[in-house]
C-alpha positions in Angstrom: 0.0 0.0 0.0 1.9 3.0 -1.3 1.1 6.3 0.4 3.8 8.9 -0.5 6.7 9.6 -2.7 9.7 11.7 -1.8 11.9 12.4 -4.9 15.7 12.5 -4.2 17.5 15.1 -6.3 21.2 15.9 -6.5 22.6 19.2 -5.2 26.1 20.6 -5.2 25.8 23.2 -2.4 23.3 22.8 0.4 23.3 26.6 1.2 22.4 27.5 -2.4 19.7 24.8 -2.5 18.2 26.1 0.7 18.2 29.7 -0.5 16.5 28.8 -3.8 13.8 26.4 -2.4 13.1 28.3 0.9 13.3 31.9 -0.2 12.2 31.7 -3.8 9.9 28.7 -3.9 8.5 28.9 -0.4 9.6 25.5 1.0 10.4 24.9 4.7 13.4 23.0 6.0 12.5 19.7 7.6 16.1 18.4 8.2 19.7 19.2 7.3 22.1 16.3 7.7 25.1 18.1 6.0 25.1 15.9 2.9 21.3 15.3 2.9 18.5 17.9 3.0 14.8 17.5 3.4 12.4 20.3 2.4 8.6 20.4 2.4 5.8 22.6 1.1 2.1 21.9 1.6 1.7 18.1 1.2 5.0 17.3 -0.5 8.6 16.6 0.5 11.7 16.9 -1.6 15.0 15.2 -0.6 18.4 16.3 -1.8 21.7 14.5 -1.6 25.1 16.1 -2.0 26.8 15.4 -5.3 29.9 17.5 -5.4 31.0 16.5 -8.9 27.6 17.2 -10.5 27.8 18.9 -13.8 24.5 20.9 -14.0 24.5 20.8 -17.8 24.5 17.0 -17.6 21.9 16.6 -14.8 18.8 14.8 -15.7 17.1 15.1 -12.3 13.3 15.8 -12.8 10.2 15.8 -10.8 6.6 16.5 -11.7 4.6 18.3 -9.0 0.8 18.5 -9.1 -1.1 21.6 -7.8 -4.7 22.6 -7.5 -4.1 26.3 -8.4 -1.5 26.4 -11.2 -2.3 30.0 -12.1 -1.9 31.3 -8.6 1.3 29.3 -8.1 2.8 30.6 -11.4 2.0 34.2 -10.6 3.4 33.9 -7.1 6.7 32.5 -8.4 6.9 35.2 -11.1 6.2 37.9 -8.5 9.0 36.4 -6.4 11.5 36.7 -9.3 11.7 33.0 -10.0 13.1 32.3 -13.5 10.8 30.1 -15.6 12.5 27.6 -17.9 12.8 29.2 -21.4 10.7 26.4 -22.9 8.5 26.1 -19.9 6.1 29.0 -19.7 2.6 28.3 -18.4 0.6 26.6 -21.1 -2.2 24.1 -21.7 -0.8 20.9 -23.0 -2.4 18.3 -25.3 -2.3 15.8 -22.5 -5.0 17.8 -20.6 -2.6 19.5 -18.2 -1.9 23.1 -17.6 1.8 23.3 -16.6 5.1 25.2 -16.4 8.7 24.3 -15.7 11.7 25.7 -14.1 15.3 24.7 -13.4 16.8 24.8 -9.9 20.5 25.9 -9.3 21.7 22.4 -10.1 19.4 22.1 -13.2 16.9 19.7 -11.7 13.8 20.2 -13.8 10.7 21.0 -11.8 7.5 20.8 -13.7 4.3 21.9 -12.0 0.9 20.8 -13.4 -2.8 20.8 -12.9 -5.3 18.6 -14.6 -7.9 20.3 -16.7 
């Protein structure tokens, strides 16, 4: 009986990851274990592991996050100065989702979506 999923994404610098997710995206710190970070927002948790040799241009870390108010979330991030992925502006997709994407400092792709 599966109940939750907590994606684990690579990070190079825990301080940079905290600043981005906490101050720009509105997450809260759950735990900081020096090489492992847990952050939460609303009903989700993201876990990060230190990967010092990560080349952001070769990082394929991705997570899809569902929301129940995509327009409000998008506007709040824009208002907070969060850069949206150049190919990820808010749009209605053929697969019946309204979604947008952004890249974190380590180039983990975060896609936010809401079913139509």
